[in-house]
N, C-alpha and C positions, 0 to 999 in steps of 0.2 A: 841279610843273611843268605848265604849261598846254598845252604842245605835245602833239600826238598822236604816239605812239611805238609801233611794231609791228615784229615780226620776220617775215621771209620764209624760204622754202626749207624743204624737208623733209629734206635731207641734213645733213652735218656743217657746211657753210659757212653762216654766219649773215649775212644781209643785213638792215639796219634801215631802215625808212621813218620819217622825221621829217617831220611835216606841221603847218602852222599851224592853229590852231583858229579863226582869224578871216578868213584869206585863202586863196588857192589855192596858196601856195608849198609846195614839198616838196623834201626831200633824200633821196638813197639812199646808204647807207653800205655799202661793200664789195659792190657788185652783181656777180653771177656771169653770165658770158656766156650759158650755156645756159638761164638763167631769164629772159632779157630780154623775151620775149613776155608772161610773167606780170606783170612789172613794168609794162609799158606798158598792159596791160589794166586793171590795178587803178588806175593813175593816171588812165586815161580814165574808169573807172567812178566814181571819187570826184571827178572834175572838178578834178584837181590840175594844177599846172604845175611840172615838175621844174626847179629852179633850180640845183641842185648835185648832182653825184655825187662821193662822197668815198671814196678808198681809204686805209685806215689804214696800208698799207705795200704794197710790191711783192710780190704773191702768188706762191707756188711750187707750190701744189697745185691751182689752178683758174685759168681765164682770166677776167680782169676784163672787165666789161661797160661800163666807164666811157667808153672811147673811142667805142664804137658808140652809146651813149646820147647822147653829145655830138653825133654825126652826126645822130641822129634828132630830138633835142629842142632843140639849141643851148644846153644847160645848160653851166655851168662844170664843168671836170674838176679836182678839188681833191686835192692830196697835200702831204706835207711838202716843204720847200724842198730837201732833199737827195735827193729821189726821182729815179730815172733815166728812167722812162717819158717819152718825148719829147713827147707831146702834152698834157701837163698844162698847164692855163691859169692856175690859181691856186695859188701855192706858199705854204705856211704855215710859221710859226715859233712858238716858245713865246710870243712876244709878241703873236701874232695872236688876235683874238677874232671868233667868228662870231655873228651875231645873227639871231633869228627871233622875231617877236611880242614883242619886248622881253626875251626870254630870251637870256642870254649863254652861249655855249659856248666854253670855253677849250681851248687846244691844249697838250698835254704831249708833248714829244719823248722817246720811250722806246726808244732803240736797244738792240740785243741780238739779237733774232730776225732783224732786218734793220737796216741803217743808217738807213733812212727810217721806221722804225716810230713811230707816234704814237698817243696816246689822246685821245679827245674827252671833255671833262669838262663834263657837264651839271650843273645845280644839285643833282640828287638821284641821279645815276647816272653811270657811266663806261662808255664803249664802248672796250674795251681792245685790239681787234684780236687779234694773237697775242702781245702782251706778257704777258698773264695769262689763263689759262683758269679753269675752275671745279673746285674740290675736287681729287681725285686726277688730274684732267686736267693739272694743273700749269701749264705755260706752253709757248709755242712753242719749237721746237728752235733751237739756236744753231749748228748745224753746216752750215748752208747758206752759199753765197757771201755775204759781207758780215756773217755772224753773228759775235757776240762775246759770250762768256759773262760776261766782266768788265763789259762795258757793260750787259748785261742785269741783273746784280746791282745796279748803280747805279740802273737804271730801276725795279726792283722796290722799292728803298728809297724812291724818290720816291712811288710809289703808296701805300706804307704810311703816308706822312705825310698822306694825304688823310683826310677825315672818315670814321669807322667806319661811319656809317649809309648811305653811298653804295652803290648796288647795281651789281654787276659784270655787264656784258653783253659776252661774249667774241666773238671773230671766228669761233670754231669751237666746236661742241659735238657730240660723237660718241656720248654715252652717255645722252642725255635728262636730264642734270642741269639743275636750274632756277637761274636767276639768283638770287644771294644777296648779302648785304652784304659790304663789305670786312672787317668784324669777323668774319664767318663764315669768310672766306677766310684770315684770319690764323690761325685755329684749324685749318682743315681742309686748306689747300693746302700740299703739301710744299715748294713753292718759296718760301714765306714763312717757312719755318723759319729760326731765327736761325743765320747762318753768317757767317764773315768772307768777304771777297771771294775769297781764295785757296781757301777751303773750298768755296765755291759753284762756282768754276771746276772744281775736281776732281770735285765731285758731278755736274755737267753732262757733263763729259768721259766719265765712265763710264756715263752714261745714254744719251748720244746714239747715234743709229742710223747716222749717216753718210749724206750726201745721196744719194738715188737719182738716177741719171742723168736720169730723166724730169723730176725736179723742177728741175734746172738748165735744162732746155729750156723749162719753163714760165716760169721767171724771165726768160729771154731773150725769149720771146714776149710777155710782159707789158711788158717794157721797150720792145719794138717796137710796142706797142699793137695787137696783132693783132685782127682781127675774125673770124678763121676758126677755127671750133670744131675743125676737123680739122688745124690746124697742128701740134699735138703730141698724142701719145698720153698720156692721163691714166687710170691704173688706177682702177677704181670700187671703192667700199666700203673704201678704205684711209684711216685717220685719220692722214694723213701728217705733218701739222704738229705734232702732239703729240710731245713728246720721246720717248715710247715708243709712238708712234702706230701703228706697223705691227702691234702686237699685237692680235688679236681679243679681245673681251671675255672669252671663255671661257679664253683663254690667259694673261691678264695675271698671274694668281696661281698658275699651274701650277707645282708643285714639280718640280725636276730634281735629279739626283745630282751630286756633285762628286768630283774626284780631285785629290790633291796632286801637286806637281811630282815628288817622289821616287817616288810610286806610278806615275805615268805613265812616268818614265824606266825603272823596273823592267819595266813591261809592254812598252815598246819594245825593251829589251835582250833580253827572252825571246821576241822575234819574234811577239808576239801581233798578230793582224790588227786594226789600228786605222785609222780615217780621221781624220786630223788636219785640222780645218777652222778656218782662221784667218779671223776675221770683222772684222778691222781694215781701215782704208783702205790702199790699195796703197802710199802713201808711207811708212807705218809699217813695212812689211815690210823695207825697206832702211835704216831709221833705226837709232838707237843700240841698241834692244833686239833688232833682227833678228827672225828667225822660226825655227821648228823645221824641220829637214830633212824633205822629203817632204810638205809641206802641200798641201791644196787651199785655194783662196782665194775667198771670196764675202763682200763687205762686208755687215755686218748690215743696212744699209738696203735691200739688194736681196734678202735671204733670201726674203721672202714671194713675190716675183716669180720667183725662180730655183730654187724647190724641186725642180722637175722635173730639174734638173741633177744632183741627188743620188739620183735613183730607182735607179740601178744599185747603190747602197750600202744599200738597204733590207735589213734583217736583219743588217747589219754594225754595229760599234760606232763611233759618231762622237764625237770629242772636240772640243768647241768651245773656241777660244782667242782671247783679246784681250789688252789691256794689263794689266788688273787683275782681270777677271772679270765686270764689269757687262754689257758688250755680249755676251759669250759666253753669259751667262745668258739674255739676251733671245733670242738665236739658238736656244739649246737649247729654250726654251719653244715657240717657233714650230715647230721641227722635231719636237719631241715630240708636239705637237698634230697634226702631219701624219703621225704613225705611225712616226717613226724612233726608234732607240735612241741616246740622246744623254747624254753626261756633260760637265760643265764643268771646265776646268782652273782650280782655285781659285788666286787670286793672279796668274794670267796670266803674261805674259812678264816682268813685274817679278820675281816670285818665281823663275821659271826662271833668270833671269840672276843673281839674288842667290846662287843655289846653284851658280853656275859651270857650268851644264849646257850642252851644245853648241847653238850657233845658227848660222844662215847670215845674211849681210847683203846678199845679192844674189839676184836672181830667175833 
């Protein structure tokens, strides 16, 4: 590929600069609002003219710089045709092709993480946004508004059909992993493991963290094309868009103990002092599976931000509970790293219900 291609930003958000080798034309892909001065300085230093700013999807973990860059440079603001941000000027479909220096860049609609997710297909590389990350980073989470695990499965199948030698450049990278080929990702990325669509949906359902409230506010701010960095609070140092992204590196493999439904029932019956922490979404507590009597409730997506709410229970025994055990394990690892004594209810509320043990279905 004859185009100049480089990555910005020192944090987890990846912004890519694509520039002509023969003219002054340049594009920015997924620019971040708090980095805008750096972009403008580099563009000026290299005597470039920004013609396009491209968002691969509506972001939930940072504020897009695209609307403000349009104000400052009169560039086009480009997204997929299904995108909600109101100031987008150029809307793309899979039939659209972008051109620079005779190089064709194809558009692939890849919903799942969001409805408007798309990948940019260069001759030798793919900018995947949050559709696909690198290695054990997996892929973008599907539990945000507009997310759909079944659609994500279909999108990943389409990516697998692309040539193996193409190099993957993701929208986020939190662990200093290096771009590598699709062939490498087929071997190393757990989201490329062979599964039926229903198996994939179940896999994601148990890995998902549940959207933190602040992420919903960021989505709204980006749809409104905010230029105000203070319009929403965004926690720092959280790899929020990865499926298991709220886990710090040192926590992701931490081992935690498990307890069966029978054992937990025995401990409850003998009046042992336990803190029952249900980490599902609030709607699940009143659904078919119900919840255990006397629970505390913090959705797993908020655990990292709300650890202080459990400080009064330091030294006590916390049991984490979810549908099948996946989210409860994630929560237990976070709390264990924070110094709590935590055990996971294996099999979750499914096993508890299968054994006919008592539940409540109202809050």
